[in-house]
C-alpha positions, -999 to +999 in steps of 0.1 A: +000+000+000+015+033-011+012+061+014-009+092+008+001+128+019-010+139+053-046+153+055-033+183+073+002+200+070+031+187+091+058+213+087+094+209+100+115+241+105+153+237+108+182+262+108+211+260+083+234+266+113+225+230+121+256+222+099+279+246+117+297+218+135+304+198+104+339+203+091+336+189+056+313+185+026+312+148+033+299+153+069+273+178+057+261+154+030+258+125+055+239+146+081+216+161+055+209+127+041+199+115+076+176+145+080+159+140+047+154+103+053+136+110+086+115+137+069+104+113+042+098+084+066+072+104+086+056+120+055+065+156+064+045+180+042+069+209+043+106+213+052+115+249+058+151+260+063+159+293+082+189+308+064+209+319+094+242+307+078+241+316+041+273+296+033+253+264+036+224+275+014+236+262-020+250+230-005+217+221+012+196+231-017+216+212-043+219+180-023+182+181-014+172+185-050+194+155-060+182+133-031+145+139-037+147+133-075+136+099-088+166+077-096+162+075-134+159+113-136+190+121-117+210+121-149+194+154-158+211+170-127+246+185-134+271+171-110+283+202-093+311+202-066+285+202-038+273+169-051+306+151-047+294+127-021+258+122-030+265+085-038+266+080-001+231+094+005+205+069+018+178+063-007+146+083-001+124+055-015+091+075-016+066+058-039+077+075-071+113+063-065+104+026-062+098+014-097+107-017-117+136-017-142+112-029-169+078-015-178+050-029-157+013-022-164-003-001-137+030+014-125+031+052-119+062+070-132+074+106-129+081+123-163+107+149-173+109+159-210+093+126-220+118+105-200+103+078-177+133+055-173+122+028-197+143+034-228+115+050-247+101+085-243+064+092-238+043+121-251+043+141-219+069+166-207+062+166-170+040+153-142+032+116-139+020+088-162+004+054-157+020+026-177-008+009-197+012-014-221+046-028-210+054-042-245+051-010-265+058+013-235+025+032-237+013+054-208-014+078-201-013+110-179-019+104-143-027+127-114-004+114-086-022+111-053+006+095-033+033+111-010+061+126-030+083+140-003+082+174+014+079+208-003+113+224+005+118+261+009+143+286+024+134+317+043+155+344+058+137+347+091+110+332+113+088+362+103+084+347+069+067+315+082+030+311+075+007+326+101-020+307+120-003+273+122+001+258+156+038+258+164+056+233+186+092+239+197+115+211+208+129+220+242+144+198+269+127+221+295+093+220+279+061+201+287+064+164+285+050+151+253+029+124+271+009+151+289-001+171+259-004+145+231-042+149+229-038+187+226-014+183+198-037+159+180-066+184+183-045+214+171-033+193+141-069+187+130-075+225+131-047+238+110-018+214+110+014+216+131+048+232+127+077+216+145+108+237+151+140+221+161+169+244+171+205+243+159+235+231+181+240+267+194+205+267+208+172+283+198+172+321+190+153+342+216+126+352+191+113+316+185+077+315+197+057+283+202+045+256+226+076+242+242+076+204+243+101+179+257+102+150+232+131+132+248+121+127+284+148+117+309+175+119+282+206+099+291+231+122+273+243+157+278+228+169+245+207+156+217+217+163+182+193+180+158+188+150+136+183+128+167+157+152+182+140+154+148+136+116+146+122+113+181+099+142+178+085+130+144+080+095+157+060+107+187+040+131+166+033+104+141+018+082+168-010+108+175-015+127+143 
């Protein structure tokens, strides 16, 4: 069964300074791959990056574009220097990425300039098609209804975030998740939820939202951004 997008938005907000402690492009690539994998696993609707460290902007954007593209369309992406280590990224494996090597009737494929990864182009420049004949490689236009990965955007400040969405901020000194899980489920049904996870240097003072401790009784001094993200999304996923 292929997963559908969430019925209400689940947005994750992270800071580009999350990568401030990585000393090489390899380390940034590996960390970003882990973050993207978690985001896709839990069907996050939107991934918003706060550009508080502009030197990471092109790196994160280019690696994300590559990682989220279907495997047979990656050949259209120019291999820039920021993509040196993308071969080490974990596969995202959202529904559009998991297809057969040969044509199979009923399979849904993403299209770019007629390319569908089957050795023969179709008469469609973009979007999706449904394979109807595996022998002649015939396909018809298809409106994809399955989860494709998050919409990714970059903003300069928290002020640019959409208004009216209930905001949850990961904070070790916040309210224990167990005590407010029903509240979060209720707020999600109203307008969706925005989850903000701070960078290694800590949350900026202007971050507003309901403070929640997702890692109760943590056994380590600090929890890394990607670790906090995975725990928070797993707990939210259990109630949303």
